[in-house]
DRENPA-38224 format. One record per residue: residue in one letter; residue number from 1; chain; z negated, x negated, y of N, C-alpha, C in turn. Coordinates in steps of 0.001 Angstrom, whole numbers. Example, Ala and Ser with C-alpha at 12.3 -4.5 7.8 and 13.67 -1.06 7.14 Angstrom:
2
+------+--------+------+---------+---------+---------+---------+---------+---------+---------+---------+---------+
! balo ! vodren ! nugu !    n_zz !    n_xx !    n_yy !   ca_zz !   ca_xx !   ca_yy !    c_zz !    c_xx !    c_yy !
+------+--------+------+---------+---------+---------+---------+---------+---------+---------+---------+---------+
!    A !      1 !    A !   -7800 !  -13190 !   -5690 !   -7800 !  -12300 !   -4500 !   -7800 !  -13200 !   -3300 !
!    S !      2 !    A !   -7080 !  -12850 !   -2250 !   -7140 !  -13670 !   -1060 !   -7870 !  -12900 !      30 !
+------+--------+------+---------+---------+---------+---------+---------+---------+---------+---------+---------+
REM end
This chain:
153
+------+--------+------+---------+---------+---------+---------+---------+---------+---------+---------+---------+
! balo ! vodren ! nugu !    n_zz !    n_xx !    n_yy !   ca_zz !   ca_xx !   ca_yy !    c_zz !    c_xx !    c_yy !
+------+--------+------+---------+---------+---------+---------+---------+---------+---------+---------+---------+
!    X !      1 !    A !   10367 !  -43499 !  -32398 !    8950 !  -43428 !  -32193 !    8543 !  -44462 !  -31139 !
!    X !      2 !    A !    7650 !  -44050 !  -30257 !    7186 !  -44944 !  -29193 !    5855 !  -45575 !  -29574 !
!    X !      3 !    A !    5679 !  -46832 !  -29180 !    4431 !  -47556 !  -29441 !    3931 !  -48197 !  -28150 !
!    X !      4 !    A !    2651 !  -48477 !  -28121 !    2061 !  -49226 !  -27025 !    2105 !  -48495 !  -25702 !
!    X !      5 !    A !    2469 !  -49223 !  -24643 !    2476 !  -48683 !  -23272 !    3430 !  -47506 !  -23131 !
!    X !      6 !    A !    4575 !  -47548 !  -23793 !    5534 !  -46445 !  -23709 !    4940 !  -45163 !  -24270 !
!    X !      7 !    A !    4199 !  -45251 !  -25363 !    3560 !  -44073 !  -25948 !    2464 !  -43548 !  -25025 !
!    X !      8 !    A !    1679 !  -44459 !  -24461 !     632 !  -44050 !  -23524 !    1226 !  -43333 !  -22322 !
!    X !      9 !    A !    2321 !  -43844 !  -21793 !    2989 !  -43237 !  -20635 !    3502 !  -41846 !  -20993 !
!    X !     10 !    A !    4077 !  -41696 !  -22181 !    4620 !  -40402 !  -22598 !    3515 !  -39362 !  -22749 !
!    X !     11 !    A !    2311 !  -39775 !  -23152 !    1184 !  -38850 !  -23344 !     415 !  -38578 !  -22059 !
!    X !     12 !    A !     659 !  -39337 !  -21044 !    -104 !  -39217 !  -19800 !     122 !  -37839 !  -19159 !
!    X !     13 !    A !    -952 !  -37207 !  -18764 !    -880 !  -35913 !  -18101 !    -494 !  -36137 !  -16648 !
!    X !     14 !    A !     397 !  -35318 !  -16145 !     804 !  -35403 !  -14748 !     357 !  -34109 !  -14053 !
!    X !     15 !    A !    -163 !  -34276 !  -12873 !    -683 !  -33145 !  -12134 !    -141 !  -33199 !  -10711 !
!    X !     16 !    A !     417 !  -32104 !  -10276 !     877 !  -31994 !   -8891 !     -98 !  -31057 !   -8189 !
!    X !     17 !    A !    -694 !  -31537 !   -7113 !   -1687 !  -30741 !   -6403 !   -1133 !  -30262 !   -5071 !
!    X !     18 !    A !   -1696 !  -29143 !   -4613 !   -1320 !  -28605 !   -3310 !   -2586 !  -28266 !   -2553 !
!    X !     19 !    A !   -2713 !  -28860 !   -1380 !   -3798 !  -28501 !    -475 !   -3407 !  -27217 !     235 !
!    X !     20 !    A !   -4335 !  -26323 !     389 !   -4062 !  -24982 !     897 !   -4664 !  -24792 !    2287 !
!    X !     21 !    A !   -3891 !  -24205 !    3190 !   -4382 !  -23756 !    4505 !   -4682 !  -24870 !    5502 !
!    X !     22 !    A !   -3849 !  -25920 !    5566 !   -4054 !  -26958 !    6572 !   -4175 !  -26308 !    7948 !
!    X !     23 !    A !   -5218 !  -26669 !    8672 !   -5441 !  -26140 !   10015 !   -6487 !  -25058 !   10083 !
!    X !     24 !    A !   -6943 !  -24582 !    8935 !   -7889 !  -23472 !    8914 !   -9291 !  -23891 !    9365 !
!    X !     25 !    A !   -9687 !  -25104 !    8997 !  -11027 !  -25593 !    9342 !  -10993 !  -27107 !    9457 !
!    X !     26 !    A !  -11861 !  -27643 !   10282 !  -11922 !  -29104 !   10455 !  -12322 !  -29795 !    9154 !
!    X !     27 !    A !  -13263 !  -29234 !    8435 !  -13694 !  -29830 !    7168 !  -12560 !  -29823 !    6153 !
!    X !     28 !    A !  -11756 !  -28784 !    6161 !  -10610 !  -28711 !    5252 !   -9571 !  -29770 !    5618 !
!    X !     29 !    A !   -9325 !  -29955 !    6897 !   -8390 !  -31001 !    7332 !   -8858 !  -32372 !    6845 !
!    X !     30 !    A !  -10151 !  -32655 !    7011 !  -10706 !  -33935 !    6561 !  -10585 !  -34090 !    5048 !
!    X !     31 !    A !  -10837 !  -33011 !    4320 !  -10735 !  -33065 !    2862 !   -9304 !  -33346 !    2424 !
!    X !     32 !    A !   -8332 !  -32726 !    3085 !   -6935 !  -32982 !    2730 !   -6558 !  -34432 !    3014 !
!    X !     33 !    A !   -7012 !  -34953 !    4135 !   -6724 !  -36350 !    4460 !   -7315 !  -37278 !    3404 !
!    X !     34 !    A !   -8559 !  -37037 !    3046 !   -9214 !  -37874 !    2044 !   -8520 !  -37757 !     685 !
!    X !     35 !    A !   -8166 !  -36555 !     297 !   -7481 !  -36367 !    -992 !   -6119 !  -37062 !   -1000 !
!    X !     36 !    A !   -5406 !  -37009 !     110 !   -4126 !  -37710 !     172 !   -4337 !  -39219 !      57 !
!    X !     37 !    A !   -5296 !  -39734 !     803 !   -5554 !  -41175 !     793 !   -5992 !  -41679 !    -582 !
!    X !     38 !    A !   -6620 !  -40825 !   -1371 !   -7058 !  -41202 !   -2717 !   -5980 !  -40947 !   -3766 !
!    X !     39 !    A !   -4807 !  -40453 !   -3331 !   -3707 !  -40241 !   -4252 !   -3759 !  -38937 !   -5017 !
!    X !     40 !    A !   -4640 !  -38034 !   -4614 !   -4793 !  -36757 !   -5320 !   -3832 !  -35701 !   -4786 !
!    X !     41 !    A !   -3663 !  -35645 !   -3476 !   -2883 !  -34597 !   -2828 !   -1418 !  -34987 !   -2727 !
!    X !     42 !    A !    -538 !  -34113 !   -3197 !     907 !  -34361 !   -3153 !    1636 !  -33366 !   -2252 !
!    X !     43 !    A !    1097 !  -32145 !   -2133 !    1709 !  -31076 !   -1343 !     638 !  -30448 !    -461 !
!    X !     44 !    A !    1075 !  -29930 !     669 !     136 !  -29385 !    1639 !     752 !  -28164 !    2310 !
!    X !     45 !    A !      90 !  -27010 !    2180 !     595 !  -25818 !    2856 !     -17 !  -25721 !    4249 !
!    X !     46 !    A !     828 !  -25412 !    5217 !     472 !  -25388 !    6628 !     250 !  -23947 !    7066 !
!    X !     47 !    A !    -923 !  -23663 !    7598 !   -1252 !  -22328 !    8085 !   -1050 !  -22322 !    9599 !
!    X !     48 !    A !     150 !  -22008 !   10021 !     551 !  -22160 !   11425 !    -303 !  -21390 !   12427 !
!    X !     49 !    A !    -802 !  -20190 !   12135 !   -1624 !  -19494 !   13133 !   -3058 !  -20016 !   13239 !
!    X !     50 !    A !   -3457 !  -20893 !   12337 !   -4852 !  -21329 !   12262 !   -5261 !  -22186 !   13466 !
!    X !     51 !    A !   -6548 !  -22174 !   13804 !   -7008 !  -22815 !   15043 !   -7012 !  -24344 !   15055 !
!    X !     52 !    A !   -6993 !  -24996 !   13897 !   -7097 !  -26460 !   13858 !   -5852 !  -27119 !   13277 !
!    X !     53 !    A !   -4723 !  -26438 !   13402 !   -3495 !  -26995 !   12830 !   -3094 !  -28306 !   13497 !
!    X !     54 !    A !   -3094 !  -28348 !   14818 !   -2678 !  -29568 !   15521 !   -3540 !  -30756 !   15097 !
!    X !     55 !    A !   -4842 !  -30542 !   14961 !   -5749 !  -31586 !   14508 !   -5371 !  -32061 !   13101 !
!    X !     56 !    A !   -5114 !  -31118 !   12206 !   -4738 !  -31470 !   10841 !   -3436 !  -32247 !   10779 !
!    X !     57 !    A !   -2488 !  -31862 !   11612 !   -1203 !  -32575 !   11656 !   -1418 !  -34000 !   12150 !
!    X !     58 !    A !   -2248 !  -34178 !   13174 !   -2543 !  -35539 !   13656 !   -3178 !  -36387 !   12552 !
!    X !     59 !    A !   -4064 !  -35799 !   11773 !   -4729 !  -36533 !   10699 !   -3757 !  -36982 !    9611 !
!    X !     60 !    A !   -2735 !  -36183 !    9384 !   -1797 !  -36476 !    8295 !    -441 !  -36971 !    8794 !
!    X !     61 !    A !    -362 !  -37309 !   10071 !     918 !  -37728 !   10660 !    1520 !  -38935 !    9959 !
!    X !     62 !    A !     692 !  -39822 !    9459 !    1216 !  -41029 !    8810 !    1223 !  -40910 !    7289 !
!    X !     63 !    A !    1074 !  -39723 !    6773 !    1001 !  -39508 !    5324 !    2400 !  -39534 !    4709 !
!    X !     64 !    A !    2880 !  -40712 !    4433 !    4213 !  -40870 !    3843 !    4209 !  -40351 !    2412 !
!    X !     65 !    A !    5171 !  -39488 !    2113 !    5295 !  -38945 !     769 !    4580 !  -37627 !     558 !
!    X !     66 !    A !    3859 !  -37145 !    1545 !    3204 !  -35847 !    1429 !    4226 !  -34757 !    1741 !
!    X !     67 !    A !    4353 !  -33793 !     855 !    5317 !  -32698 !    1016 !    4621 !  -31524 !    1693 !
!    X !     68 !    A !    5160 !  -31100 !    2837 !    4580 !  -29987 !    3585 !    5356 !  -28700 !    3329 !
!    X !     69 !    A !    4612 !  -27605 !    3252 !    5208 !  -26284 !    3109 !    4587 !  -25317 !    4094 !
!    X !     70 !    A !    5274 !  -24220 !    4346 !    4765 !  -23185 !    5249 !    4007 !  -22149 !    4433 !
!    X !     71 !    A !    2767 !  -21943 !    4794 !    1954 !  -20905 !    4159 !    2201 !  -19629 !    4958 !
!    X !     72 !    A !    3064 !  -18794 !    4489 !    3587 !  -17627 !    5219 !    2492 !  -16585 !    5434 !
!    X !     73 !    A !    1789 !  -16701 !    6538 !     607 !  -15879 !    6788 !     932 !  -14639 !    7610 !
!    X !     74 !    A !     666 !  -13485 !    7025 !     792 !  -12222 !    7751 !    -548 !  -11502 !    7816 !
!    X !     75 !    A !   -1598 !  -12134 !    7295 !   -2950 !  -11581 !    7378 !   -3912 !  -12670 !    7838 !
!    X !     76 !    A !   -5054 !  -12220 !    8280 !   -6160 !  -13102 !    8658 !   -7399 !  -12509 !    8000 !
!    X !     77 !    A !   -7648 !  -12909 !    6768 !   -8559 !  -12189 !    5878 !  -10033 !  -12579 !    5948 !
!    X !     78 !    A !  -10387 !  -13571 !    6718 !  -11782 !  -13994 !    6773 !  -12534 !  -13212 !    7844 !
!    X !     79 !    A !  -13785 !  -12914 !    7584 !  -14604 !  -12178 !    8558 !  -14995 !  -13046 !    9749 !
!    X !     80 !    A !  -15324 !  -14305 !    9516 !  -15870 !  -15164 !   10563 !  -14839 !  -16060 !   11241 !
!    X !     81 !    A !  -13650 !  -16146 !   10720 !  -12602 !  -16962 !   11353 !  -11303 !  -16170 !   11278 !
!    X !     82 !    A !  -10854 !  -15691 !   12412 !   -9647 !  -14855 !   12456 !   -8635 !  -15519 !   13363 !
!    X !     83 !    A !   -7366 !  -15183 !   13185 !   -6309 !  -15706 !   14037 !   -5279 !  -14620 !   14280 !
!    X !     84 !    A !   -4611 !  -14768 !   15379 !   -3545 !  -13843 !   15728 !   -2201 !  -14417 !   15341 !
!    X !     85 !    A !   -1153 !  -13745 !   15714 !     184 !  -14223 !   15379 !     570 !  -15435 !   16222 !
!    X !     86 !    A !    1557 !  -16169 !   15747 !    2130 !  -17272 !   16519 !    3119 !  -16701 !   17536 !
!    X !     87 !    A !    3884 !  -15710 !   17118 !    4831 !  -15043 !   18027 !    4047 !  -14259 !   19079 !
!    X !     88 !    A !    4642 !  -14019 !   20229 !    3965 !  -13192 !   21241 !    3611 !  -11815 !   20662 !
!    X !     89 !    A !    2391 !  -11372 !   20917 !    1919 !  -10104 !   20343 !    2841 !   -8927 !   20668 !
!    X !     90 !    A !    3438 !   -8957 !   21850 !    4312 !   -7830 !   22217 !    5581 !   -7782 !   21370 !
!    X !     91 !    A !    5930 !   -8873 !   20718 !    7115 !   -8887 !   19837 !    6776 !   -8494 !   18409 !
!    X !     92 !    A !    5480 !   -8508 !   18064 !    5074 !   -8206 !   16690 !    3872 !   -7248 !   16661 !
!    X !     93 !    A !    3945 !   -6122 !   17385 !    2765 !   -5245 !   17481 !    2302 !   -4672 !   16140 !
!    X !     94 !    A !    3180 !   -4525 !   15177 !    2747 !   -3962 !   13891 !    1933 !   -4957 !   13068 !
!    X !     95 !    A !    1938 !   -6229 !   13457 !    1214 !   -7255 !   12701 !    -241 !   -7409 !   13124 !
!    X !     96 !    A !    -621 !   -6822 !   14266 !   -1969 !   -7059 !   14781 !   -2840 !   -5807 !   14711 !
!    X !     97 !    A !   -4142 !   -6063 !   14543 !   -5103 !   -4967 !   14524 !   -5558 !   -4656 !   15956 !
!    X !     98 !    A !   -6540 !   -3805 !   16096 !   -6990 !   -3384 !   17433 !   -7637 !   -4524 !   18215 !
!    X !     99 !    A !   -8052 !   -5599 !   17542 !   -8657 !   -6755 !   18210 !   -7621 !   -7843 !   18527 !
!    X !    100 !    A !   -6363 !   -7628 !   18134 !   -5315 !   -8607 !   18416 !   -5137 !   -9668 !   17350 !
!    X !    101 !    A !   -5847 !   -9542 !   16231 !   -5706 !  -10479 !   15121 !   -4708 !   -9940 !   14100 !
!    X !    102 !    A !   -4197 !  -10833 !   13254 !   -3423 !  -10365 !   12106 !   -4343 !   -9486 !   11261 !
!    X !    103 !    A !   -3757 !   -8534 !   10550 !   -4550 !   -7587 !    9765 !   -5482 !   -8304 !    8795 !
!    X !    104 !    A !   -6634 !   -7687 !    8564 !   -7675 !   -8272 !    7734 !   -7344 !   -8221 !    6243 !
!    X !    105 !    A !   -6559 !   -7238 !    5820 !   -6312 !   -7072 !    4386 !   -4829 !   -6813 !    4097 !
!    X !    106 !    A !   -4469 !   -7041 !    2861 !   -3114 !   -6724 !    2423 !   -2841 !   -5231 !    2518 !
!    X !    107 !    A !   -3842 !   -4430 !    2209 !   -3652 !   -2980 !    2272 !   -3296 !   -2538 !    3693 !
!    X !    108 !    A !   -3999 !   -3069 !    4675 !   -3682 !   -2725 !    6065 !   -2290 !   -3220 !    6435 !
!    X !    109 !    A !   -1958 !   -4417 !    6014 !    -637 !   -4977 !    6330 !     470 !   -4181 !    5649 !
!    X !    110 !    A !     248 !   -3806 !    4399 !    1276 !   -3076 !    3636 !    1673 !   -1780 !    4333 !
!    X !    111 !    A !     715 !   -1111 !    4923 !    1007 !     183 !    5547 !    1418 !      66 !    7009 !
!    X !    112 !    A !    1134 !   -1068 !    7644 !    1384 !   -1185 !    9089 !    2559 !   -2091 !    9455 !
!    X !    113 !    A !    2741 !   -3185 !    8743 !    3683 !   -4227 !    9153 !    5128 !   -3795 !    8956 !
!    X !    114 !    A !    5899 !   -3981 !   10010 !    7344 !   -3731 !    9935 !    8031 !   -5025 !    9503 !
!    X !    115 !    A !    8982 !   -4941 !    8569 !    9617 !   -6162 !    8071 !   10352 !   -6957 !    9149 !
!    X !    116 !    A !   10970 !   -6287 !   10124 !   11682 !   -7017 !   11174 !   10708 !   -7824 !   12033 !
!    X !    117 !    A !    9523 !   -7279 !   12294 !    8516 !   -8007 !   13057 !    7899 !   -9130 !   12226 !
!    X !    118 !    A !    7754 !   -8910 !   10927 !    7251 !   -9968 !   10047 !    8198 !  -11166 !   10068 !
!    X !    119 !    A !    9488 !  -10916 !   10070 !   10466 !  -12014 !   10125 !   10366 !  -12781 !   11443 !
!    X !    120 !    A !   10131 !  -12071 !   12536 !    9935 !  -12743 !   13833 !    8728 !  -13667 !   13747 !
!    X !    121 !    A !    7636 !  -13186 !   13172 !    6418 !  -13986 !   13060 !    6619 !  -15182 !   12134 !
!    X !    122 !    A !    7247 !  -14969 !   11001 !    7447 !  -16080 !   10062 !    8352 !  -17152 !   10664 !
!    X !    123 !    A !    9353 !  -16743 !   11424 !   10208 !  -17726 !   12099 !    9405 !  -18496 !   13153 !
!    X !    124 !    A !    8526 !  -17788 !   13880 !    7685 !  -18456 !   14878 !    6746 !  -19463 !   14211 !
!    X !    125 !    A !    6216 !  -19120 !   13043 !    5351 !  -20050 !   12312 !    6130 !  -21285 !   11873 !
!    X !    126 !    A !    7326 !  -21083 !   11349 !    8162 !  -22209 !   10929 !    8521 !  -23083 !   12128 !
!    X !    127 !    A !    8896 !  -22458 !   13234 !    9241 !  -23213 !   14443 !    8046 !  -24021 !   14954 !
!    X !    128 !    A !    6847 !  -23449 !   14898 !    5650 !  -24168 !   15345 !    5406 !  -25394 !   14471 !
!    X !    129 !    A !    5473 !  -25207 !   13157 !    5234 !  -26328 !   12239 !    6263 !  -27431 !   12453 !
!    X !    130 !    A !    7509 !  -27051 !   12577 !    8555 !  -28057 !   12812 !    8392 !  -28699 !   14185 !
!    X !    131 !    A !    7973 !  -27922 !   15170 !    7749 !  -28455 !   16509 !    6627 !  -29480 !   16556 !
!    X !    132 !    A !    5731 !  -29415 !   15597 !    4649 !  -30409 !   15507 !    5097 !  -31648 !   14728 !
!    X !    133 !    A !    6377 !  -31659 !   14338 !    6932 !  -32824 !   13662 !    6908 !  -32768 !   12153 !
!    X !    134 !    A !    6535 !  -31624 !   11580 !    6474 !  -31514 !   10128 !    7845 !  -31180 !    9548 !
!    X !    135 !    A !    8162 !  -31824 !    8442 !    9377 !  -31532 !    7687 !    8994 !  -30523 !    6605 !
!    X !    136 !    A !    9147 !  -29252 !    6921 !    8745 !  -28185 !    6005 !    9766 !  -28098 !    4873 !
!    X !    137 !    A !    9290 !  -28239 !    3621 !   10172 !  -28294 !    2452 !   10083 !  -27072 !    1553 !
!    X !    138 !    A !    9075 !  -26240 !    1726 !    8941 !  -25055 !     876 !    8122 !  -24007 !    1630 !
!    X !    139 !    A !    8104 !  -22811 !    1087 !    7267 !  -21738 !    1628 !    6488 !  -21123 !     481 !
!    X !    140 !    A !    5271 !  -20707 !     767 !    4520 !  -19940 !    -212 !    3946 !  -18708 !     465 !
!    X !    141 !    A !    3425 !  -17814 !    -338 !    3029 !  -16499 !     139 !    1516 !  -16416 !     321 !
!    X !    142 !    A !    1063 !  -16579 !    1538 !    -356 !  -16452 !    1868 !    -843 !  -15066 !    1451 !
!    X !    143 !    A !   -1793 !  -15020 !     542 !   -2391 !  -13768 !      60 !   -1340 !  -12817 !    -544 !
!    X !    144 !    A !    -140 !  -13299 !    -780 !     963 !  -12513 !   -1363 !    1421 !  -11362 !    -460 !
!    X !    145 !    A !    1029 !  -11369 !     799 !    1351 !  -10266 !    1712 !    2851 !  -10094 !    1886 !
!    X !    146 !    A !    3579 !  -11197 !    1968 !    5033 !  -11122 !    2165 !    5678 !  -10256 !    1086 !
!    X !    147 !    A !    5176 !  -10367 !    -137 !    5746 !   -9601 !   -1252 !    5344 !   -8134 !   -1204 !
!    X !    148 !    A !    4292 !   -7798 !    -453 !    3786 !   -6433 !    -437 !    4340 !   -5579 !     693 !
!    X !    149 !    A !    4893 !   -6192 !    1734 !    5438 !   -5417 !    2856 !    6775 !   -4827 !    2419 !
!    X !    150 !    A !    6868 !   -3505 !    2381 !    8105 !   -2870 !    1918 !    9327 !   -3344 !    2717 !
!    X !    151 !    A !   10360 !   -3782 !    1982 !   11612 !   -4188 !    2598 !   11657 !   -5625 !    3076 !
!    X !    152 !    A !   10551 !   -6360 !    3034 !   10535 !   -7718 !    3580 !   11223 !   -8728 !    2673 !
!    X !    153 !    A !   10917 !   -8711 !    1391 !   11534 !   -9693 !     495 !   13043 !   -9550 !     492 !
+------+--------+------+---------+---------+---------+---------+---------+---------+---------+---------+---------+
REM end
């Protein structure tokens, strides 16, 4: 049986947090920086096609102990903020809509995206994140699209 400080430590709740979509918005980048500095943020998913990624990376460049992951984005689901692929559009034509952005919905991606082109895009996203100096340690599925494209998993 534990008593005193040892018992308190054993009962202490531990929480691992993940900041989502680094690079998507300037306010989000600032929030992730503040959360890391306050000891709240432990993991951070990087949205490589997003417009403010470089800014977010600069803000967190000195964040020792922050674990970065690749947010595997094959869609651009927001109406007011859209992004295209990281790979050249001519190499991934099935990933883009008529405006040149990644598809707006999973349904559109599921029926249009070719798995070989998705792999080209995901590799380009990983290469971009690593090229910015990030040590990518995990991947997660942005909007679960990766799991929905037939043959991709």
